[in-house]
C-alpha positions, 0 to 999 in steps of 0.5 A: 355305794359301799365300795366307794365309801370303803375306798374313800375311808381307806384313802383309795379314791383318787382325785384328778389333778391331785399332783398339781393341786395344793393339799388344802384343795385336795382336802376340800375335794375329799370333803365334798365327796364324803358329803355326797356319799353320806347323803346318798347313803342316808337316802338309801338307808331310808329307802331300804326301810321295810314297808309298814303296809296298812299301819295306822297313821300313829304307827308311822311316826313317833313324837319326841317330847322334851319334858324339861324344855320349859323348866330349862328355858325359863332360867335362860329367859331370866338370864337374857332379861338380866342382860337386858337383851331382846327386852321389848317393853319397859314398865314404869311405876313411880321413879323405877323402871323394869324391862321385860319381854311382852311374850313372857308377861302375857303368857304368865300374867292375866293382866298383861295377856289382856293388855297385849292381846286385845289391841290396847294402846299399851300393846304397841308402845315401848314404855308403860306407866303402871299405877295401883301397885308398889315398885317392890311388888311389881318387881317381885311379880315380874321375877315371879313370871320368869321363875314361878317363885316369889318370896312372901314375908311379914314386910311385903305380904300386903303390898304383894297381895294388893299387886297380885290382885291387880295383876289377877295372879290368883294363886299368888293372892291366895298364897299371901292370904294363907301366909297371913292366916298362918300369922294370926294373933289376937293383937293383929287379926282385927287389922288383917280382917280390915285389910281382907275386907278392903281386898274383898278376899272372902277366904281371908275374911272368913278365916279371920272371923273364925279366929276372932270368934274362937279367941274373942276374950284375947282379941279384946285386949288388943289396941286394935280392938279399941281402935274399932269404929262404931260400926265395926264394933257392933258387927262384932259383938252381935255375932252368935258365934263368939266363943266366950264362957260368959257374956260378962266378957262382952260386956266388959269389952264394950265398957272398955271400948267406950271409956277409951274415948269416953267423951266421943263414944258415950253418946253411942253407948246405949246402942252398943249396950243393946247388942250385949245380951244382958239377960244372959248375965247372972243376977249377981253380976247384974246387981253388983256390976252392971247396975252400978255403972255410971254410964248405965245409971245416967241413961234412960235407954240403958236402964230399960235394957237392965230392967229387961235383964232383971225381969228375965231372971225375976219372972221366969214364967214370962220368959216366953214374952221376952224372947229376942236375940238378947235372950239367945245363947251364943253358939260358940264352940267353947261351951262350958256346961254339963255333959249328958250321957244318954242311953247306951248299954248296960254291962250285960249289953242290954239297951238302957234308958239311963242318963248320967250327968258329968260336971267338969268343974267338980269332976263328978258323975251323978245320975239324971232323970231317966228317959221313958224308953230304953235307947242304945245307938241313939242320936243326941243333939242340944238346942236352946238349952234342951237335949233331944234324943232321936231314935235308937234301938230298944233291944227289940226294934229300931225307933222313930220316937224322940224324947226331949229333956228340959233341964229347968224342969228336970223332965223328959217329954215326948217329942214329935216322932221322926218320919223314919225309924233310925238307929246308929244315926248321926245328928247335928244342930245347925242354926235353928234346926236339927239334922238327922242323917242316915242310920239303920232302920232294921232292914238297910242302911239309910241315906235319907236326911230329916230336918227338925225345927223346934220352933215350929215342931215340924219335920221335913225331908231334905236332900239325901246323902250321896252314900248310905251311912249307918254308924257314921259321924255327923257334926255341924261346922261353919254353917254346914253339916258334915257326914263322915265315915260309917258303912252301908252294910257291905263297905266301911267308908273313909268318905266325907260329904257336906250339906249346904242348907242354903242350897239343899245339896250335899257335896263330896269333900276330902276323905279321912285318912282312915276308914271308920264306922261307929266313930265319934265326931265333934267340932272344936276351934273351927276344926272337925275331929274324927275319933276311934271307930272300927275299920273292918279289921281293927278297933281304933284309937287313932284320931284325925282332924280336919281343917276346912280352911286348908281342906286337909286331914291330919293325925293327932295324938291317939287316945289311950284306949281303942274305942268303937261306938264312942261318943265325942263332945266338945266342952271347955275348949276340949274334946271328951271321948265317952265310953265305947267298945274296945273289941273285948268289952264295953267301956265306961271310961272317959278320956279328954283331949287338950288341943293346946298340948295335943294330949289325952288324959283320963277323967272319972269313968261313968257309973251306970253305963258301959258304952254306946251312949249318946252325948250332949252338953248343956250350958250352965245357966 
């Protein structure tokens, strides 16, 4: 065989009748001989391959994979469609028509998959009339089916989101929602919220509600606020989460809404005023502003509400009888109050019972009423205007005892003890309960969680955390309790988990960017901040922030000092990092972070503490 091939390649094979045949016939005959030899050679080569014997099936063949086939094919299909070739369906909406290929639409758009594969009438007809979608949106989404890309801008986002919902393109719908979230402004967020409600888009509704809560004072200055109907206004002003420094802002917003269309809305005013928490207004504001308002003076119902507020201030001994939602403080994160630094360490490293109070208005620390017991590594929470100190270490043993401070009486009292001894414990107040998470009992790190209800004065055990966490950070945000970092005696964590009190379950969330124990954690402006701590080798000054809407962590400007065992509190729209340990000495210094400028600045240092404090903020009454 090889000899024949060599002779052919050298032109030595003779072709019978070559002298009488034309040159073209000779060439044709030679071509046929060459082809036959090639086939024989191929078969022979395959037959000559070695026998693999008892090899497994997957060793007897290979699979070739063209990774770029789809990304190379779709542009070609897009071009075929542009040329109008092989199209087998036309989508008609209003006076516009769009040609496409059924197989492409069915493979990329769930709506068309259901239409074309379930023996519907539309699966057999050439032209399909579309409703519930605008022409421009349909065109963009058909192009998306061929390219995987779609342009979202201010002009098309709403029609595109409606179209994506109709065609069941969930990822495009979510992208539109995220685009709207990134464009929130006090003057458009109420309209976007109404649009989200009409779309049934929970993700966008929740994001809009959080933005409204955090920026209420600016939102009420918009024309959209004045255009709210009665039901929408009531749903807004009744929220506990409204972020306002004073109830005065809510009262003035309601007056502005009523007077915008006074003839029509005056009859609704008593119902509106009933949702304003008049007892939270100062006596001066009640007398000088509220009592002089003609709409209130002319309404018997409104005067009754004003009298209730006056009684709340004039007869404090009867406040227990006047308890209602109107006497409950709103729990927005923009707290304007005094910062309490509780327990911690003295300069010699010993636990103390000392309490210091900082007034951010006058920028001054002063001594407060001492606790009855020395407590370092103490958990602190504030609820209903009272400050709670949970557990801690007294220099000898871990504690299960609880103390409660009432600023109106300027007195500490013994609370109901926890079920377990805990120091280095994380604490968070959520709704009507305080959650005490993990810690150290003197023997081992804990994953157990206790829940205390001040109204019933009862402790109960809830679902344990997924990890044993001592010296972790705990904070409440968006109806959940978050537990961050900490250690189990062997490893320091970057992990994060979240507790759902409705389902009584912990879920794992995205981990922090750094491992941290002895960190400070606080919620501010709908986000969670993790500050300082210790990673096993270094004392940290880095700070990272978690956005629950995007479920992502990112770094912000670090503190000026390294701070382990730092207490973090949210007050006046800022974060206050109090005390700590820098690897060499305990700290009495205080830093404040402004999220608008992304900068840290120093505030006056504590007087009597040297780090390791617990911190809480009590609103000014």
